[in-house]
C-alpha positions as a Markdown table, in Angstrom:
| # | Residue | x | y | z |
|---|---|---|---|---|
| 1 | Unk | 101.2 | 67.9 | -14.1 |
| 2 | Unk | 100.9 | 71.5 | -15.2 |
| 3 | Unk | 98.0 | 73.3 | -13.6 |
| 4 | Unk | 96.4 | 76.3 | -15.2 |
| 5 | Unk | 95.1 | 79.3 | -13.3 |
| 6 | Unk | 91.9 | 78.4 | -11.6 |
| 7 | Unk | 89.3 | 80.0 | -9.3 |
| 8 | Unk | 88.1 | 78.4 | -6.1 |
| 9 | Unk | 84.8 | 79.5 | -4.7 |
| 10 | Unk | 83.7 | 79.2 | -1.1 |
| 11 | Unk | 80.2 | 79.2 | 0.4 |
| 12 | Unk | 81.0 | 82.2 | 2.6 |
| 13 | Unk | 81.2 | 84.3 | -0.6 |
| 14 | Unk | 85.0 | 84.6 | -0.9 |
| 15 | Unk | 86.7 | 83.5 | -4.1 |
| 16 | Unk | 90.4 | 82.7 | -4.5 |
| 17 | Unk | 92.2 | 82.9 | -7.8 |
| 18 | Unk | 95.2 | 80.5 | -7.8 |
| 19 | Unk | 98.1 | 81.1 | -10.2 |
| 20 | Unk | 99.2 | 78.7 | -12.8 |
| 21 | Unk | 102.3 | 76.6 | -12.3 |
| 22 | Unk | 104.3 | 78.9 | -14.7 |
| 23 | Unk | 103.1 | 82.1 | -12.9 |
| 24 | Unk | 103.9 | 80.5 | -9.5 |
| 25 | Unk | 107.4 | 79.5 | -10.6 |
| 26 | Unk | 108.1 | 83.0 | -12.0 |
| 27 | Unk | 106.8 | 84.7 | -8.8 |
| 28 | Unk | 108.9 | 82.4 | -6.5 |
| 29 | Unk | 112.0 | 83.1 | -8.6 |
| 30 | Unk | 111.4 | 86.9 | -8.4 |
| 31 | Unk | 111.1 | 86.8 | -4.6 |
| 32 | Unk | 114.2 | 84.6 | -4.4 |
| 33 | Unk | 116.2 | 87.0 | -6.5 |
| 34 | Unk | 114.9 | 90.0 | -4.5 |
| 35 | Unk | 116.0 | 88.3 | -1.3 |
| 36 | Unk | 119.4 | 87.6 | -2.7 |
| 37 | Unk | 119.8 | 91.3 | -3.8 |
| 38 | Unk | 118.8 | 92.6 | -0.3 |
| 39 | Unk | 121.3 | 90.2 | 1.3 |
| 40 | Unk | 124.1 | 91.3 | -0.9 |
| 41 | Unk | 123.3 | 95.0 | -0.2 |
| 42 | Unk | 123.5 | 94.3 | 3.6 |
| 43 | Unk | 126.8 | 92.5 | 3.1 |
| 44 | Unk | 128.1 | 95.4 | 1.0 |
| 45 | Unk | 127.2 | 97.9 | 3.6 |
| 46 | Unk | 128.9 | 95.9 | 6.4 |
| 47 | Unk | 132.0 | 95.6 | 4.2 |
| 48 | Unk | 132.1 | 99.4 | 3.6 |
| 49 | Unk | 131.6 | 100.1 | 7.3 |
| 50 | Unk | 134.4 | 97.7 | 8.3 |
| 51 | Unk | 136.7 | 99.5 | 5.7 |
| 52 | Unk | 135.7 | 102.8 | 7.2 |
| 53 | Unk | 136.4 | 101.6 | 10.7 |
| 54 | Unk | 139.8 | 100.3 | 9.6 |
| 55 | Unk | 140.7 | 103.7 | 8.1 |
| 56 | Unk | 139.8 | 105.4 | 11.3 |
| 57 | Unk | 142.0 | 103.0 | 13.3 |
| 58 | Unk | 144.9 | 103.7 | 11.0 |
| 59 | Unk | 144.4 | 107.5 | 11.3 |
| 60 | Unk | 144.3 | 107.2 | 15.1 |
| 61 | Unk | 147.5 | 105.1 | 15.0 |
| 62 | Unk | 146.0 | 101.9 | 16.4 |
| 63 | Unk | 147.1 | 99.9 | 13.3 |
| 64 | Unk | 145.4 | 97.1 | 11.5 |
| 65 | Unk | 144.1 | 95.1 | 14.5 |
């Protein structure tokens, strides 16, 4: 069942505009992709930091461990 965008009205005077199934799917995919990108950036920063720490250890003569 594919739902189109629809408006829901309440007695209190507030109205909600719900997205269609297609819009909802696209929005969810966007936020999923955005989440994955931010996770990858954090992983990349940690990896670079560990590489920097390793270089400092080598320079100080403490080796690879």
